[in-house]
C-alpha positions as CSV (number, residue, x, y, z in Angstrom):
1,M,-112.0,60.0,-0.3
2,A,-110.0,57.9,-3.0
3,S,-107.2,57.6,-0.5
4,H,-109.4,55.9,1.8
5,R,-110.7,53.4,-0.7
6,K,-107.5,51.9,-1.6
7,P,-106.5,50.7,1.9
8,R,-110.0,49.1,2.2
9,S,-109.4,47.3,-1.1
10,R,-105.9,46.0,0.1
11,T,-107.6,44.8,3.2
12,R,-110.2,42.6,1.3
13,T,-107.6,41.3,-0.8
14,N,-105.0,40.3,2.1
15,T,-107.7,38.9,4.6
16,P,-108.2,35.6,2.8
17,A,-104.3,35.1,2.7
18,V,-104.0,35.6,6.3
19,G,-106.9,33.2,7.1
20,I,-105.2,30.4,4.9
21,T,-101.9,31.0,6.4
22,T,-103.3,30.8,10.0
23,A,-105.3,27.6,9.0
24,A,-102.1,26.0,7.8
25,I,-100.1,26.9,10.8
26,A,-103.0,25.4,13.0
27,G,-103.0,22.2,10.9
28,V,-99.4,21.8,11.3
29,S,-99.6,22.5,14.9
30,L,-102.4,19.8,15.2
31,L,-100.4,17.3,13.2
32,S,-97.5,17.9,15.5
33,A,-99.5,17.5,18.5
34,Q,-100.9,14.3,17.3
35,N,-97.5,13.0,16.4
36,A,-96.2,13.9,19.6
37,T,-99.1,11.9,21.5
38,A,-98.9,8.9,19.2
39,D,-97.9,5.7,20.7
40,P,-94.1,5.2,20.1
41,K,-93.0,2.1,18.2
42,P,-92.3,-0.7,20.6
43,S,-88.7,-1.7,21.2
44,I,-87.2,-5.0,19.9
45,E,-87.2,-6.2,23.7
46,E,-90.9,-5.3,24.1
47,V,-91.8,-7.0,20.8
48,Q,-90.1,-10.1,22.1
49,K,-91.7,-9.9,25.5
50,K,-95.1,-9.5,23.9
51,V,-94.8,-12.5,21.5
52,D,-93.5,-14.7,24.3
53,D,-96.3,-13.6,26.7
54,L,-98.9,-14.3,23.9
55,Y,-97.6,-17.8,23.3
56,R,-97.9,-18.5,27.0
57,Q,-101.3,-17.2,27.0
58,A,-102.0,-19.4,24.2
59,G,-100.7,-22.4,25.9
60,S,-102.8,-21.7,29.0
61,S,-106.0,-21.4,26.9
62,T,-105.1,-24.6,25.1
63,Q,-105.1,-26.5,28.5
64,E,-108.6,-25.0,29.3
65,Y,-109.8,-26.2,25.9
66,N,-108.4,-29.5,26.6
67,K,-110.1,-29.9,29.8
68,A,-113.5,-28.7,28.4
69,K,-113.1,-31.1,25.5
70,E,-112.3,-34.1,27.8
71,S,-115.3,-33.3,30.1
72,T,-117.6,-32.9,27.1
73,E,-116.6,-36.3,25.9
74,Q,-117.1,-37.9,29.3
75,Q,-120.5,-36.2,29.5
76,R,-121.4,-37.3,26.1
77,R,-120.7,-41.0,27.0
78,K,-123.0,-40.4,30.0
79,V,-125.7,-39.2,27.8
80,D,-125.5,-42.1,25.4
81,R,-125.7,-44.6,28.3
82,A,-128.8,-42.8,29.6
83,L,-130.3,-42.7,26.2
84,D,-129.7,-46.6,25.9
85,E,-131.2,-47.2,29.3
86,A,-134.3,-45.1,28.5
87,A,-134.8,-47.1,25.2
88,E,-134.5,-50.2,27.2
89,R,-136.9,-49.2,29.8
90,T,-139.3,-48.0,27.3
91,E,-139.2,-51.3,25.5
92,A,-139.7,-53.2,28.7
93,L,-142.7,-50.9,29.4
94,N,-144.1,-51.6,26.1
95,E,-143.7,-55.4,26.6
96,S,-145.5,-55.0,29.9
97,R,-148.3,-53.1,28.3
98,R,-148.6,-55.7,25.5
99,A,-148.8,-58.5,28.2
100,L,-151.4,-56.6,30.2
101,G,-153.4,-55.9,27.1
102,S,-153.4,-59.6,26.3
103,Y,-154.5,-60.4,29.8
104,A,-157.2,-57.7,29.8
105,A,-158.5,-59.1,26.5
106,A,-158.7,-62.5,27.9
107,Q,-160.6,-61.2,31.0
108,Y,-162.9,-59.6,28.4
109,R,-163.6,-62.6,26.6
110,T,-164.5,-64.4,29.8
111,G,-166.2,-61.5,31.3
112,A,-169.7,-62.9,30.5
113,V,-169.2,-65.8,32.9
114,T,-169.9,-65.1,36.4
115,P,-167.8,-66.5,39.2
116,T,-170.6,-68.6,40.3
117,A,-171.1,-70.2,36.8
118,A,-167.4,-70.6,36.4
119,L,-167.3,-72.5,39.7
120,L,-170.2,-74.7,38.5
121,F,-168.6,-75.5,35.2
122,A,-165.1,-76.1,36.5
123,D,-163.8,-79.7,36.6
124,N,-163.6,-79.4,40.4
125,P,-163.7,-76.8,43.1
126,Q,-160.0,-77.0,43.8
127,S,-159.2,-76.4,40.2
128,Y,-161.3,-73.2,40.1
129,A,-159.7,-72.1,43.3
130,D,-156.2,-72.6,42.0
131,Q,-156.9,-70.7,38.8
132,T,-158.5,-67.8,40.5
133,Q,-155.5,-67.3,42.8
134,L,-153.1,-67.5,40.0
135,M,-154.9,-65.0,38.1
136,D,-155.1,-62.7,41.2
137,R,-151.4,-62.9,41.5
138,L,-150.8,-62.3,37.9
139,T,-152.9,-59.3,37.9
140,E,-151.0,-57.9,40.9
141,Q,-147.7,-58.6,39.3
142,Q,-148.7,-56.9,36.0
143,R,-149.9,-53.9,37.8
144,G,-146.7,-53.8,39.8
145,A,-144.6,-54.1,36.6
146,V,-146.7,-51.4,34.8
147,A,-146.2,-49.1,37.8
148,D,-142.4,-50.0,37.9
149,H,-141.8,-49.3,34.3
150,E,-143.8,-46.1,34.3
151,T,-141.6,-45.0,37.2
152,Q,-138.5,-46.1,35.3
153,R,-139.6,-44.2,32.1
154,A,-140.3,-41.1,34.1
155,E,-136.7,-41.4,35.7
156,A,-135.2,-42.0,32.3
157,A,-136.8,-39.0,30.8
158,K,-135.6,-36.8,33.7
159,Q,-132.0,-38.1,33.4
160,R,-132.1,-37.7,29.7
161,A,-133.1,-34.0,30.1
162,Q,-130.5,-33.5,32.8
163,A,-127.9,-35.1,30.5
164,T,-128.9,-33.0,27.5
165,R,-128.8,-29.8,29.5
166,S,-125.5,-30.7,30.9
167,L,-124.0,-31.4,27.6
168,E,-125.4,-28.1,26.2
169,T,-123.7,-26.2,29.0
170,L,-120.4,-28.1,28.3
171,T,-120.8,-27.3,24.6
172,D,-121.3,-23.8,25.4
173,S,-118.5,-23.7,27.6
174,Q,-116.2,-25.3,25.0
175,D,-117.4,-22.8,22.3
176,S,-116.6,-20.0,24.8
177,L,-113.1,-21.4,25.2
178,R,-112.6,-21.9,21.6
179,A,-113.4,-18.3,21.1
180,R,-111.0,-17.3,23.6
181,K,-108.5,-19.4,21.9
182,Q,-109.2,-17.6,18.6
183,A,-108.9,-14.3,20.3
184,V,-105.3,-15.2,21.5
185,Q,-104.5,-16.5,18.0
186,K,-105.6,-13.0,16.7
187,K,-103.2,-11.4,19.1
188,L,-100.6,-13.8,17.8
189,A,-101.3,-12.8,14.3
190,E,-101.0,-9.0,15.4
191,A,-97.5,-9.8,17.0
192,R,-96.5,-11.5,13.7
193,E,-97.6,-8.7,11.8
194,L,-95.6,-6.3,14.0
195,L,-92.5,-8.6,13.5
196,S,-93.0,-8.5,9.7
197,Q,-92.9,-4.7,9.9
198,L,-89.3,-4.7,11.4
199,T,-86.4,-3.6,9.3
200,A,-83.6,-6.0,8.4
201,E,-81.5,-4.4,11.2
202,E,-84.3,-4.8,13.8
203,R,-84.9,-8.4,12.8
204,A,-81.0,-9.1,13.2
205,R,-81.2,-7.5,16.7
206,L,-84.3,-9.7,17.6
207,A,-82.5,-12.8,16.3
208,E,-79.5,-11.9,18.4
209,L,-81.7,-11.5,21.5
210,E,-83.2,-14.9,21.0
211,R,-79.6,-16.5,20.3
212,K,-78.4,-15.2,23.6
213,K,-81.5,-16.4,25.5
214,E,-80.9,-19.8,24.0
215,E,-77.1,-19.6,24.7
216,E,-77.8,-18.8,28.3
217,A,-80.2,-21.8,28.6
218,R,-77.7,-24.1,26.9
219,R,-74.9,-23.0,29.3
220,K,-77.2,-23.9,32.3
221,A,-78.1,-27.3,30.7
222,E,-74.3,-28.1,30.0
223,A,-73.4,-27.2,33.6
224,R,-76.1,-29.4,34.8
225,A,-75.0,-32.1,32.5
226,K,-71.4,-31.8,33.8
227,A,-72.7,-31.8,37.4
228,E,-74.8,-35.1,36.6
229,A,-71.8,-36.7,35.0
230,E,-69.6,-36.0,37.9
231,A,-72.3,-37.2,40.4
232,E,-72.7,-40.6,38.4
233,A,-69.1,-41.0,38.4
234,E,-68.8,-40.4,42.2
235,A,-71.6,-42.8,42.7
236,E,-69.9,-45.3,40.5
237,R,-66.6,-44.9,42.3
238,Q,-68.3,-45.3,45.7
239,L,-70.0,-48.4,44.7
240,Q,-66.8,-50.0,43.5
241,E,-65.0,-49.1,46.7
242,R,-67.9,-50.7,48.8
243,E,-68.0,-53.8,46.8
244,Q,-64.1,-54.0,47.1
245,R,-64.4,-53.6,50.8
246,E,-67.1,-56.3,51.0
247,R,-65.1,-58.8,49.0
248,E,-62.0,-58.1,51.3
249,Q,-64.1,-58.6,54.4
250,A,-65.8,-61.7,53.1
251,G,-62.7,-63.7,52.5
252,T,-63.9,-67.1,51.6
253,D,-67.6,-66.3,53.0
254,T,-69.7,-65.2,50.1
255,G,-72.2,-63.6,52.4
256,T,-75.6,-62.0,51.4
257,G,-75.2,-58.5,51.9
258,T,-76.5,-57.3,48.7
259,G,-80.1,-58.4,49.0
260,T,-81.4,-54.9,49.9
261,G,-79.4,-53.4,47.1
262,A,-80.9,-55.8,44.6
263,A,-84.4,-54.9,45.7
264,S,-83.6,-51.1,45.3
265,G,-82.1,-51.8,41.9
266,T,-85.1,-53.6,40.8
267,T,-87.4,-50.7,41.8
268,G,-84.9,-48.2,40.0
269,G,-84.7,-50.6,37.0
270,T,-88.5,-50.7,36.7
271,Y,-88.8,-46.9,36.4
272,A,-85.7,-46.8,34.1
273,A,-87.4,-49.3,31.8
274,K,-90.5,-47.4,31.6
275,A,-88.6,-44.2,31.0
276,E,-86.7,-45.8,28.2
277,K,-90.0,-46.6,26.3
278,V,-91.1,-42.9,27.1
279,L,-88.0,-41.4,25.6
280,S,-88.1,-43.7,22.7
281,F,-91.5,-42.7,21.9
282,A,-90.8,-39.0,22.4
283,R,-87.6,-39.1,20.3
284,A,-89.7,-40.5,17.4
285,Q,-92.1,-37.5,17.5
286,I,-89.2,-35.0,17.0
287,G,-89.9,-32.8,13.9
288,K,-93.8,-33.2,14.2
289,P,-95.6,-29.9,14.4
290,Y,-97.1,-28.3,17.5
291,V,-101.0,-28.0,17.2
292,W,-103.1,-27.0,20.0
293,G,-105.5,-29.4,21.2
294,A,-103.6,-32.3,19.4
295,T,-102.8,-35.7,20.7
296,G,-101.0,-37.4,17.9
297,P,-100.1,-39.1,15.9
298,S,-99.2,-36.6,13.3
299,S,-99.1,-33.5,15.7
300,Y,-99.3,-32.7,19.4
301,D,-99.6,-29.9,22.0
302,C,-97.3,-30.0,25.0
303,S,-99.5,-32.2,27.3
304,G,-100.8,-34.3,24.4
305,L,-97.1,-35.3,23.8
306,T,-96.4,-36.2,27.5
307,Q,-99.6,-38.0,27.8
308,A,-98.9,-40.2,24.5
309,A,-95.3,-40.9,25.6
310,W,-96.2,-42.2,28.8
311,R,-99.1,-44.3,27.4
312,A,-96.4,-46.0,25.4
313,A,-95.0,-47.2,28.7
314,G,-98.3,-48.5,30.0
315,V,-99.0,-45.4,32.1
316,D,-102.2,-43.3,31.7
317,L,-101.7,-39.6,32.5
318,P,-104.7,-37.0,32.6
319,R,-104.9,-34.7,29.6
320,T,-104.0,-31.4,30.9
321,T,-100.8,-29.9,32.5
322,W,-102.8,-28.9,35.5
323,D,-103.8,-32.6,36.2
324,Q,-100.6,-34.1,35.0
325,V,-98.6,-32.2,37.6
326,K,-100.7,-33.8,40.3
327,A,-100.1,-37.4,38.6
328,G,-96.9,-38.5,40.3
329,Q,-94.3,-38.0,42.9
330,S,-92.9,-34.5,43.3
331,V,-89.2,-34.2,42.3
332,A,-86.8,-31.4,43.0
333,T,-85.2,-30.1,39.8
334,A,-81.7,-31.2,41.1
335,D,-83.0,-34.9,41.3
336,L,-84.6,-35.2,37.9
337,L,-84.2,-38.5,36.0
338,P,-84.9,-39.2,32.4
339,G,-88.7,-39.5,31.9
340,D,-89.7,-37.1,34.6
341,L,-92.0,-34.4,33.6
342,V,-90.9,-30.7,34.0
343,F,-93.6,-28.0,34.2
344,F,-93.2,-24.3,33.3
345,Y,-94.6,-21.0,34.3
346,D,-96.6,-19.8,37.2
347,D,-99.8,-21.0,35.6
348,I,-98.4,-24.4,34.8
349,S,-99.2,-24.0,31.2
350,H,-96.3,-25.9,29.7
351,V,-94.7,-29.3,30.2
352,G,-91.7,-31.3,28.8
353,I,-90.1,-34.8,29.1
354,Y,-86.7,-34.7,30.9
355,I,-84.2,-36.7,28.9
356,G,-81.0,-36.0,31.2
357,D,-78.1,-33.5,30.7
358,G,-80.5,-30.5,31.5
359,K,-82.4,-31.1,28.4
360,M,-86.2,-32.1,27.6
361,I,-88.3,-33.2,24.6
362,H,-91.3,-31.0,24.1
363,A,-93.9,-29.5,21.7
364,P,-92.9,-25.9,22.2
365,K,-95.5,-23.5,20.7
366,P,-97.5,-22.8,17.6
367,G,-95.3,-22.5,14.5
368,A,-92.6,-24.9,16.2
369,N,-92.0,-28.5,15.8
370,V,-91.2,-31.1,18.7
371,R,-87.7,-30.8,19.6
372,E,-84.9,-31.2,22.1
373,E,-84.3,-28.0,24.2
374,S,-82.8,-26.9,27.6
375,I,-85.1,-27.1,30.5
376,Y,-83.8,-23.7,31.5
377,Y,-85.3,-22.0,28.3
378,M,-88.4,-21.1,30.3
379,P,-89.0,-20.6,34.1
380,I,-89.6,-23.9,36.0
381,H,-92.6,-24.5,38.1
382,S,-92.1,-27.9,39.4
383,S,-91.4,-31.5,38.2
384,I,-92.9,-35.0,38.9
385,R,-92.1,-38.7,38.3
386,P,-95.2,-40.4,36.9
387,A,-94.6,-43.9,37.5
């Protein structure tokens, strides 16, 4: 019997150990499974793409906010006018009521005198008749005035209610857009947090990717600048040759063959003069920070800068990129002139001012300042010539 008790004793002693070992193995297996299914750390290229996409989304949301803000300001001005008109109509109505009250009081004071007695005591029958007709007309006019002002007051109240509801709707919409903007900013903060967790080696690789992107854009701009210079030199050479031929053909006759060219030059000169003012203004803003929704003078978003620059040349542009892209003559990228506006991305969420040589001045994105940059740094959507 004793020989049977010892194995049972060992069994009771070893069972917990087996259970602990099994649990430990299961725990390790679970952790291994969790690690195997966890999201892998994004590559440097993926981080760069995510940040770029978030900045583009932020730009698009900024344009939506700008549009809502502009509409709200316009609606607020309408509401103010409606309130002023309502106040004026109310005052006119009160004045009519006071006049009518005075007239009613006069009628009450003379109410004890019958028409027959009034006729008897009048200086003459004609005087009584004239006075009666005048009072009848005044009474009718007064009633008409009161009715008119009552109608105006009702209409003013209706307009005021409509304007208030419209303003509330626009305010709600603006709040919603602001919330969306804040959501994008939160994503940007998450992306910045992700960037801050990169190792020194990873940050160096990311910087190298950015440098290569900028270098590629710069090479394209330089190639365009070379092509523009060659085209300008060729145009100048052809002009000189044409003028030389005209001088040789004219002989002693001065002729008048340059009239059309002068008119064309005047048209081109007008745009060039405006563009020079635009570029002068834009260059003066270099170094100022990008701030979404800003229109100057201390900071700008992309369309705020282009709007302010062209305003300096006497041209009023709409507020958003979506409206600015419709505010001029469409221009091919190959035909760009200084002062033209270049728009970017499929959603037309960014814009810059072309300065020549394949470059632009623009307010790039949050965290960056107004600067010169190649137009090939971002995908071009279209271009226009505002003036």
